[in-house]
N, C-alpha and C positions, 0 to 999 in steps of 0.2 A: 481495243479495250480503252476504258476511260481512266485517266490518271487524275487524282484529286490531291490538292494540297490540304494540309491540316487546317481545320476551321475552328473558330472560337466563338463562344457566347451566342449572340443573336443569329450569326451566320449558320451555326449548327442547327438551330431551331428552324430557320428558313429552309435549309436543305432537307431536314427531316420531314417537313410538311409539304415539300414541293413534289409535284408529279412530273417526272421526266419521261414517262412512258410515251408521251406524244411526240417528243423530239428525237426518240431513238428509232432507228430503222429496225425492221424485223430481224435482220441478221444480227444486229447488236443485242437485241432482246434475247435471241436464242443463245448467243455467246454468254450473256450474263446469267441466264437460267442454267446453262451447263456449268458455269463457274460456281453458281450457288449450290447446285447439287454436289459438285466435287468438294466444296468447302464443308458442307454438312457431313459428307462421308468421312472426310479427314478428321473432323471434330469428333465424330462417333468413334473412329479408330483410336484417336488419341485418348479419349475417355476410357476405352477398353484397355489400352496399354497401361494407362495410369492406374486403373483399378487392379490390374494384374500385378503391377509393381508394388502397390500398397499391400496386397495380400501377401506377396513374397516378403516384404519388409516385416509384417506381423509375424510370419513364420520364423524368420531369422531371429527376431527379438524373443520369441517364445523359446527357441532352442538355446539362446544365450541366457535365459532366465530373466530377461528384462521385462518389466511390466510398467504400467502407468505410474504406480505408486513409487517404484524405485527411481524412475526418471524424474518425478517431481521432487523426491528427496535430493537427488543428485543436483538438479537445477537449483533448488533452494540453497543447498550447501555451497555450491559454487557462487551463487549470487551473494550470499551472506559473506563469504570469504572475500569476494571482490569488493564489496562495500566496505568491509573492515580495513582494507588496505588503501582506501582512498585517503587523500590528504584531508579532505573535509571531515571525514569520520574521525580521524586521529585528532584533529584540532578540536572538534566538538567534544570528544572524550576527555581531552586534557582540560578544556574549559569547565566541563561539568564536574570533573574530579576536583579541580581547584575551588569551584563554587561550593561543592560539598564539604570540603575541608573548612572553608570560611564559615559556612552555616553551622557546622559542628562546633567550631570555636565560639561562634556567637551564642549558640544555645547554652554552651557550657558557661559562658560569662553571665548570661541571663540567670541561669540556675544558681550560680554562686551569689549573684547580687540579691536574688530573692531569699536565699538562705540567710544571707547576712542581714537583710531587712527584717526577717522574722525573728532572728536572734536579737537584733537591736530592739524590736518591738516587745519581745518577751521580757527583756530586761528593763523596759521603761516603767516608770512609776505608775502610769495609768493602767498598764496591763497587770502589774503586781496588785494594784488596788482592786481591779476587776476579778482577778483570780482569788483574792481573799474573800470578796463578797460571795463568789460562787461557792467556795468551800464552806463559808458560814451558812449559806442557804441550804446546802446539801446536809450539813450536820444538823441543822435545825429541823429539816424534814425527817431525817432519820429518827431524831428524838421524838418527834410528834407521832411517828408511825408505830413506835413501840408501845 
C-alpha cells in the first residue's frame, strides 16, 4: 500500500489533479479498489450506528421529559449565569451603576438650576412688567367683550 505524508496548499491541488493510475501496477490498483470498497462499507456502517444512537438519544430525552425548548432554556440560563459571574461583567455593572448615579445627580442639579433661574426670572422687574401688561390686556379684552 502507498503511504503519504500530509500535503499543504498547492501540493494538495497537484495531487488531486494528478493521475497515478499509469504508475500503479494492476495488483496495487486491485488492492486500492478493495480498500476503497471496504472504507465505503465502514462509512455506511458508521452512519447507520450513528443514526441508531441518535434515535436512542431522542427516546431517552423524551422519557426524561427533555425537549428542545427546555434544553435551550437551560443553556441560556447557564450561559447568563456564567456571564454574570465574570470579572468583566461585574466591573461593567459597577461602572454603569456609578455612571447612573452621577447622571442622576447631574440631572438633579440641572433641574434645581432651571427652577432657580425661573424663580429669579419671575421675580425680575422685566417679567413683572410683562405680567402686568398681560393682565391689563386680558382685563381690557374682557371689558370690550361684555
